[in-house]
C-alpha positions in Angstrom: 61.9 22.3 7.8 58.6 20.5 7.6 58.2 18.7 4.3 54.7 17.9 2.8 53.7 16.0 -0.2 50.4 15.9 -2.2 49.1 12.5 -2.8 49.3 11.3 -6.3 46.1 11.4 -8.3 46.4 7.7 -8.9 47.2 6.8 -5.3 44.4 4.7 -3.9 46.4 3.4 -0.9 45.0 5.8 1.7 44.2 5.0 5.3 41.1 7.1 5.4 38.4 7.7 2.8 38.1 11.3 4.1 41.8 11.8 3.5 41.5 10.7 -0.1 40.8 12.7 -3.2 37.5 10.9 -3.6 35.7 13.3 -1.2 37.1 16.3 -3.0 35.7 15.4 -6.4 32.1 15.2 -7.6 31.0 11.9 -9.0 29.0 11.8 -12.2 25.3 11.3 -11.4 23.9 10.5 -14.8 26.6 8.4 -16.4 29.0 5.7 -15.6 32.4 7.1 -14.5 35.5 6.4 -16.6 37.6 5.1 -13.8 37.2 2.8 -10.8 37.3 4.0 -7.2 38.1 2.0 -4.0 35.2 0.1 -2.4 35.6 2.0 0.8 35.1 5.3 -1.0 32.1 4.1 -3.0 30.5 2.9 0.2 31.2 6.1 2.1 30.0 8.4 -0.6 26.7 6.5 -1.0 26.2 6.0 2.7 26.7 9.8 3.3 23.9 10.7 0.9 21.6 8.1 2.3 21.9 9.7 5.7 19.8 12.5 4.3 16.8 10.2 4.0 14.0 10.2 6.5 14.0 7.7 9.4 11.9 4.7 8.1 10.4 4.1 11.5 9.1 7.7 11.6 7.7 7.3 8.1 4.0 7.2 9.2 2.9 7.4 5.5 3.8 3.9 4.7 2.0 0.6 5.5 5.1 -1.3 4.7 7.2 -3.0 7.4 10.2 -1.1 8.6 11.5 -3.3 11.4 12.2 -7.0 11.9 14.0 -9.0 14.5 17.8 -9.3 14.1 17.6 -13.0 13.7 15.3 -12.6 10.7 17.6 -10.0 9.2 20.4 -12.6 9.4 18.3 -15.2 7.6 17.4 -12.7 4.9 21.1 -11.8 4.3 22.0 -15.5 4.1 19.5 -16.0 1.3 20.0 -12.8 -0.5 22.0 -14.5 -3.3 19.4 -17.2 -3.9 17.2 -16.8 -7.0 13.6 -17.7 -6.0 12.8 -19.3 -9.4 15.8 -21.8 -9.2 13.5 -24.4 -7.6 15.6 -27.4 -8.5 18.8 -25.8 -7.2 17.2 -24.6 -4.0 14.6 -27.3 -3.1 14.4 -26.4 0.6 13.6 -22.8 -0.2 11.0 -24.0 -2.7 9.4 -26.2 0.0 9.2 -23.3 2.3 7.3 -21.4 -0.4 4.9 -24.3 -0.9 4.3 -24.5 2.9 3.5 -20.8 3.0 0.8 -21.0 0.3 -0.7 -23.9 2.1 -0.6 -22.1 5.5 -2.3 -19.0 4.0 -5.1 -20.9 2.5 -5.8 -23.8 4.9 -5.1 -22.1 8.2 -8.7 -21.9 9.4 -8.2 -18.7 11.3 -7.1 -16.9 8.1 -9.1 -17.1 4.8 -11.4 -20.1 5.5 -10.9 -21.7 2.1 -13.4 -24.6 1.6 -10.8 -27.2 0.8 -11.4 -30.9 1.1 -8.9 -33.3 2.7 -7.4 -34.3 -0.7 -7.4 -30.7 -2.2 -4.2 -28.6 -2.4 -3.7 -24.9 -1.9 -4.1 -22.7 -5.0 -2.0 -19.6 -4.7 1.2 -18.0 -5.7 3.8 -15.7 -4.1 4.4 -12.3 -5.7 6.6 -9.3 -5.2 3.6 -7.5 -3.6 -0.1 -6.9 -3.9 0.2 -5.0 -7.1 1.5 -8.1 -8.9 -1.1 -10.2 -7.1 -3.9 -8.0 -8.2 -2.7 -8.2 -11.8 -2.7 -12.0 -11.7 -6.1 -12.2 -10.0 -7.6 -9.7 -12.5 -6.1 -11.7 -15.4 -7.7 -14.9 -14.1 -11.1 -13.1 -13.9 -10.8 -11.7 -17.4 -9.8 -15.0 -19.0 -12.5 -16.9 -17.2 -15.1 -14.3 -18.3 -13.8 -14.4 -21.9 -13.9 -18.2 -22.0 -17.5 -18.3 -20.8 -18.6 -15.6 -23.3 -17.0 -17.4 -26.2 -18.6 -20.7 -25.2 -22.0 -18.8 -25.3 -21.2 -17.3 -28.7 -21.2 -13.8 -27.2 -18.7 -10.9 -27.7 -15.9 -10.7 -25.2 -14.1 -7.5 -26.3 -15.5 -5.1 -23.8 -14.8 -6.3 -20.2 -15.1 -4.0 -17.2 -14.4 -4.2 -13.5 -16.2 -2.4 -10.7 -14.3 -0.7 -7.8 -14.6 2.2 -5.5 -12.8 5.4 -6.3 -10.7 4.7 -3.2 -8.7 1.8 -4.7 -5.0 1.8 -4.9 -3.4 2.9 -8.2 -2.5 -0.7 -9.0 -6.2 -1.3 -10.0 -6.0 1.6 -12.5 -2.8 0.0 -13.8 -4.5 -3.3 -14.3 -7.4 -1.7 -16.1 -5.1 0.3 -18.4 -2.5 -2.4 -19.1 -4.9 -5.2 -19.7 -7.6 -3.2 -21.5 -10.4 -3.5 -19.0 -12.8 -0.6 -18.4 -12.6 0.6 -14.9 -16.0 1.5 -13.4 -15.5 3.5 -10.2 -18.1 4.2 -7.5 -17.6 7.8 -6.5 -17.1 8.7 -2.9 -19.0 11.4 -0.9 -18.1 13.4 2.1 -18.4 11.3 5.2 -18.4 8.0 3.2 -15.0 7.3 1.9 -15.3 3.6 0.8 -17.2 1.9 -2.0 -21.0 1.8 -1.5 -22.0 -1.9 -2.2 -25.5 -0.8 -3.4 -24.0 1.6 -6.0 -21.4 -0.9 -7.0 -23.9 -3.6 -7.8 -25.9 -1.0 -9.8 -22.8 -0.6 -12.1 -22.5 -4.4 -12.7 -23.5 -5.6 -16.2 -23.0 -8.7 -18.3 -19.4 -7.5 -19.2 -18.3 -7.2 -15.5 -15.5 -9.6 -14.8 -15.7 -9.0 -11.1 -16.3 -6.5 -8.3 -13.2 -5.6 -6.3 -13.7 -4.9 -2.6 -11.1 -3.4 -0.3 -10.4 -4.8 3.1 -8.6 -1.7 4.5 -8.9 1.4 2.4 -5.6 3.3 1.8 -7.4 6.5 2.5 -8.8 5.9 6.0 -8.2 2.2 6.8 -11.9 1.3 6.7 -13.1 -2.2 5.8 -15.6 -2.3 3.0 -18.8 -4.3 3.6 -17.9 -7.5 1.6 -20.8 -9.4 3.2 -23.4 -6.9 2.0 -21.8 -6.8 -1.5 -21.9 -10.6 -1.7 -25.6 -10.7 -0.7 -26.6 -8.0 -3.2 -24.6 -9.7 -6.0 -26.3 -13.1 -5.3 -29.7 -11.4 -5.8 -28.6 -9.7 -9.0 -27.1 -12.9 -10.4 -30.4 -14.7 -9.7 -32.3 -12.0 -11.5 -30.0 -11.7 -14.5 -28.5 -15.2 -14.9 -25.0 -13.7 -14.6 -22.3 -15.1 -12.3 -20.4 -12.0 -11.3 -17.9 -12.7 -8.5 -15.8 -10.8 -6.0 -12.1 -10.3 -5.5 -11.0 -9.0 -2.1 -8.0 -6.7 -2.0 -6.8 -7.5 1.5 -3.4 -6.0 1.0 -3.5 -4.5 4.5 -6.5 -6.1 6.2 -5.7 -9.7 5.3 -3.3 -10.1 8.2 -5.5 -8.0 10.6 -9.1 -9.2 10.3 -8.4 -12.9 11.0 -6.7 -12.0 14.3 -8.7 -9.3 15.9 -12.0 -9.4 13.9 -12.4 -13.2 13.5 -16.2 -13.0 13.2 -16.2 -10.6 10.3 -17.3 -12.3 7.1 -15.2 -11.1 4.3 -13.2 -14.1 3.0 -14.0 -17.5 1.4 -16.9 -18.0 3.8 -18.8 -15.8 1.3 -19.6 -17.9 -1.8 -18.9 -15.2 -4.4 -15.4 -14.4 -3.1 -13.2 -16.2 -5.6 -9.7 -14.7 -4.9 -7.9 -12.7 -2.2 -4.6 -10.9 -2.3 -2.6 -9.9 0.8 0.7 -8.1 1.3 3.3 -10.0 3.4 5.3 -6.8 3.5 2.5 -4.9 5.3 0.9 -6.5 8.3 2.4 -9.8 7.4 5.4 -8.1 9.1 8.1 -8.7 6.3 10.2 -6.1 4.6 9.1 -4.8 1.2 8.9 -7.3 -1.6 6.4 -10.1 -0.9 2.7 -10.6 -1.5 0.3 -13.5 -2.0 -2.8 -14.2 -4.1 -5.0 -17.1 -3.2 -7.9 -18.6 -5.2 -10.9 -20.3 -3.8 -10.3 -23.5 -5.8 -8.5 -24.7 -9.0 -11.5 -23.9 -11.2 -11.1 -20.2 -10.5 -7.6 -20.1 -12.0 -7.8 -20.9 -15.7 -5.2 -23.6 -16.5 -4.1 -21.8 -19.8 -2.6 -19.0 -17.7 -0.1 -21.4 -16.0 3.2 -22.0 -17.9 5.4 -25.0 -17.4 9.2 -24.7 -17.8 12.0 -27.3 -17.4 15.2 -25.5 -18.3 16.1 -24.9 -14.7 16.3 -28.7 -14.0 12.7 -29.8 -13.3 9.2 -29.2 -14.4 8.0 -25.9 -12.8 4.5 -24.4 -13.1 4.7 -20.7 -13.1 2.1 -17.9 -13.0 3.8 -14.6 -12.5 4.5 -11.3 -14.3 8.2 -11.3 -13.6 10.6 -14.3 -13.4 13.7 -13.9 -11.2 13.4 -12.5 -7.7 15.1 -13.0 -4.4 14.3 -15.7 -1.8 14.9 -13.5 1.2 11.3 -12.3 1.7 9.9 -15.8 1.3 12.1 -17.1 4.1 11.3 -14.0 6.2 7.6 -14.7 5.9 8.1 -18.3 6.9 10.2 -17.1 9.9 7.4 -14.7 11.1 4.7 -17.3 10.8 6.5 -20.0 12.8 8.1 -17.4 15.2 4.9 -15.6 16.1 2.2 -18.1 15.4 -1.4 -17.1 15.9 -0.8 -15.8 19.4 2.0 -13.5 18.3 0.2 -12.0 15.3 -2.9 -11.4 17.5 -0.8 -9.6 20.1 0.9 -7.4 17.5 -2.4 -6.5 15.9 -4.0 -5.7 19.2 -1.1 -3.5 20.2 -1.4 -1.6 16.9 -5.1 -1.1 17.4 -4.6 0.1 21.0 -1.9 2.6 20.0 -4.1 3.9 17.2 -6.8 4.6 19.8 -4.2 6.4 22.0 -3.2 8.6 19.1 -6.9 9.3 18.2 -7.8 10.3 21.7 -4.8 12.5 22.0 -5.8 14.3 18.8 -9.4 14.7 19.9 -8.2 16.3 23.1 -6.6 19.1 21.2 -10.1 20.1 19.9 -8.7 21.0 16.6 -9.3 17.9 14.5 -12.1 15.8 13.0 -11.3 12.1 12.9 -12.0 10.6 9.5 -10.9 7.0 10.1 -12.9 4.3 11.9 -12.0 2.4 15.1 -12.6 -1.0 13.3 -10.3 -1.5 10.4 -6.6 -1.0 9.6 -4.9 0.5 12.7 -4.4 4.1 11.4 -5.7 7.5 12.2 -6.9 9.8 9.4 -7.9 13.3 10.6 -8.5 16.8 9.2 -8.5 20.3 10.7 -11.8 21.6 11.9 -10.8 25.0 10.7 -8.4 25.2 7.8 -9.4 28.7 6.6 -6.0 30.1 7.7 -3.7 27.1 7.6 -4.1 23.8 5.9 -3.3 20.1 6.5 -0.4 20.5 4.1 1.2 23.0 6.3 0.9 20.7 9.3 2.5 17.9 7.3 5.3 20.2 6.2 6.1 21.5 9.7 6.1 18.0 11.3 9.1 17.1 9.2 11.2 19.4 11.4 10.6 17.0 14.2 11.5 14.0 12.0 7.9 12.8 11.5 6.7 12.0 7.9 2.9 12.4 8.0 1.2 12.7 4.6 -1.5 15.1 3.7 -3.7 14.4 0.7 -7.1 15.0 -0.8 -9.8 12.4 -1.1 -10.8 11.1 -4.6 -13.9 12.2 -6.5 -16.5 13.2 -5.4 -14.9 14.1 -2.1 -11.8 15.8 -3.4 -12.5 19.0 -1.4 -11.7 17.0 1.8 -8.1 17.1 2.9 -6.8 14.7 5.5 -3.6 13.8 7.4 -2.9 10.1 8.0 -0.8 8.2 10.5 -0.3 4.5 9.9 0.3 2.5 13.1 2.8 -0.3 12.5 4.3 -3.0 14.7 7.2 -0.7 15.7 5.1 2.3 16.6 4.8 2.3 20.4 2.5 4.1 22.8 5.4 6.4 23.7 5.8 7.4 20.1 2.1 8.0 19.8 2.1 10.3 22.8 5.2 12.1 21.5 3.6 12.7 18.1 0.6 14.3 19.8 2.9 16.6 21.6 4.7 17.6 18.4 1.5 18.1 16.5 0.3 20.4 19.3 3.6 22.4 19.0 3.0 22.7 15.3 -0.5 24.0 15.8 0.7 26.7 18.2 3.4 27.8 15.8 0.9 28.0 12.9 -1.4 30.0 15.1 1.4 32.6 15.6 2.0 32.9 11.9 0.0 34.9 9.3 -2.0 32.9 6.9 -0.1 32.3 3.7 -1.6 30.8 0.5 -4.9 30.3 2.3 -5.2 34.0 3.0 -4.4 35.0 -0.6 -7.0 32.7 -2.0 -9.7 33.1 0.6 -9.2 36.8 1.1 -8.1 38.4 -2.1 -9.7 36.0 -4.6 -12.9 35.0 -2.8 -15.1 36.7 -5.4 -16.1 35.5 -8.9 -18.1 37.2 -11.6 -21.4 35.6 -12.7 -23.5 37.3 -15.4 -21.4 40.5 -14.9 -22.1 40.6 -11.1 -19.5 40.0 -8.4 -20.6 37.1 -6.3 -18.8 35.8 -3.2 -17.5 32.3 -3.5 -19.0 29.5 -1.4 -16.9 28.0 1.4 -16.6 24.8 -0.7 -15.3 26.7 -3.8 -12.8 28.5 -1.6 -11.6 25.3 0.1 -11.2 23.6 -3.3 -9.0 26.4 -4.5 -6.9 26.3 -1.3 -6.5 22.5 -1.7 -5.5 22.9 -5.4 -2.9 25.5 -4.5 -1.3 23.5 -1.8 -1.3 20.4 -4.0 0.6 22.4 -6.7 3.0 23.7 -4.1 3.8 20.2 -2.9 4.1 18.8 -6.4 6.5 21.7 -7.4 8.7 21.0 -4.4 8.9 17.3 -5.2 9.7 17.9 -8.8 12.8 19.8 -7.7 14.2 16.7 -6.0 16.6 14.7 -8.2 
C-alpha cells in the first residue's frame, strides 16, 4: 500500500517552492500579511509576477538607460548599501561625486563653462532632471526676488516662459513653487518653442526662459542661440536681465559629442544653468541627474544649507536627503571607461541606427516623419492616412511582437496630430532597427485586412453636426480630433484597469 501525507500548514522545510503551500494561496496585495513566509517563496512569487513585465530593452518609449556593462553592474551592487549623504563615512565616494561635477563643468568638450584657473565647479548631483529643474528654477526665482526687493518692487508674481512641449516636471515646478507658467503654443509642422514668440511673452516678472535641448515629443533641439540673441536685444531695450536655463536632460550628452559646433551652452552669455540626465544618454541606470550653474553668483547662497551631524560640515542643496551611491559610481565608471572617444562612438551609432529606422519607415510609403535628423536620436512618425486605423492601433498591435512603441497626441495647438515615437538608445542595434521595420510592416498588413473600428464609427456615422438647424459635414480636422480623443479615452480606460 502506498502511503501519502499532506504537509503540515506550518511546515516550511520544503525542498521546492513549487511543492509548498505558498504557491497554492493568494497573498494579500493591499495589506501586510499576518505571518512570515520563507525567503525563497517570497522571491519566487515576486519574480513570477515580474516576468509579465515588458522587456526593458524593447521599451522604445523610454529615454532611460536599460543596459550597462556587467562590470559596472558589479560596482553598483557593491555600493548599493552606501548612503550618498554620509560623506564623512564614505569619503572616497564623496570625492568621486566632486570629480564628476568638476568634469561636467570644466571638460571643454561638454558645457564650456567660463571658469578661471582658481574657480571651482558649481553644480550638484540629483536623482534626475526633474529634481535638477526644481533646483535651477528655485535659484532663478530667489535671484529674481532678491533683485526686485532691492529695487523696492513687488516680487509676488513671478513667471517662467517655456514651450508647450516641455516635460511635465516644468509644470510641477510652476505649480509647487507658485510660478506662473507661460507656454508658447505649438503648431502643425513646428513642434518646439518658437524663440520669437517666447521673447514676446517675457516681461519684468519673468525669472527665466527655459529652452529644451532635445524635445520629448520629436527629439528636436530648440534654437538656444537665436533665443539668446533676441533676449539680449530685449534686455537692452527694457533694462531687464532675463536669462536662460537649458533643459538638456537628453541632449546634454549628445550635442557635445556629435554636434560640437552647435552653440547652446555656456558659450552663450545668457545661459546661466543647465541640467542633464545621467540616466539617459549619460548611459547610467535610472536615478541620477546633474544641474550646473555658470558661476557661483547664479546660485544664491541662502539656498545652500550646511549640516554637521553626519561628522563634518556638508553644504547641501537638494530636495531630498538620503539616496544611494550606486548611480554616482556608475556615472564615474562610464566617464573613465568610455572617455570622449567612447561617448562619441555611442552617440554616432545611435544617430546612424535612427537613420536606418527612418529610411525603413519611409520605404513603406505609409508614414510622415515628424522628427529631425539633427537632435536626439529618435524617430517620430505618423500615418499618412489614419482615416481607417490610427497610430494607437499600430502601437497596440506592436506589443504582440514584444515592442513597446508609444502613440500620443501633440500639445496645444497641435493636439490633432498623433505620432508614434521610437527612442534609439545605446543597446538598440541596426539588426533591431531592421526587425522593427519588418514587424511594423506586418502590423500594417494586418490592419489593412481588418475593418475600421472606432475610426469608422466616428468618421462614418458621426461625421455630421448641426449648425443653425442645418446638417453640416464635419471637417477632416474635426473628425481627426474626435478619432484621437476616442482612442485616448480607450487607452486611458485600459490603463486604469491595471492594478
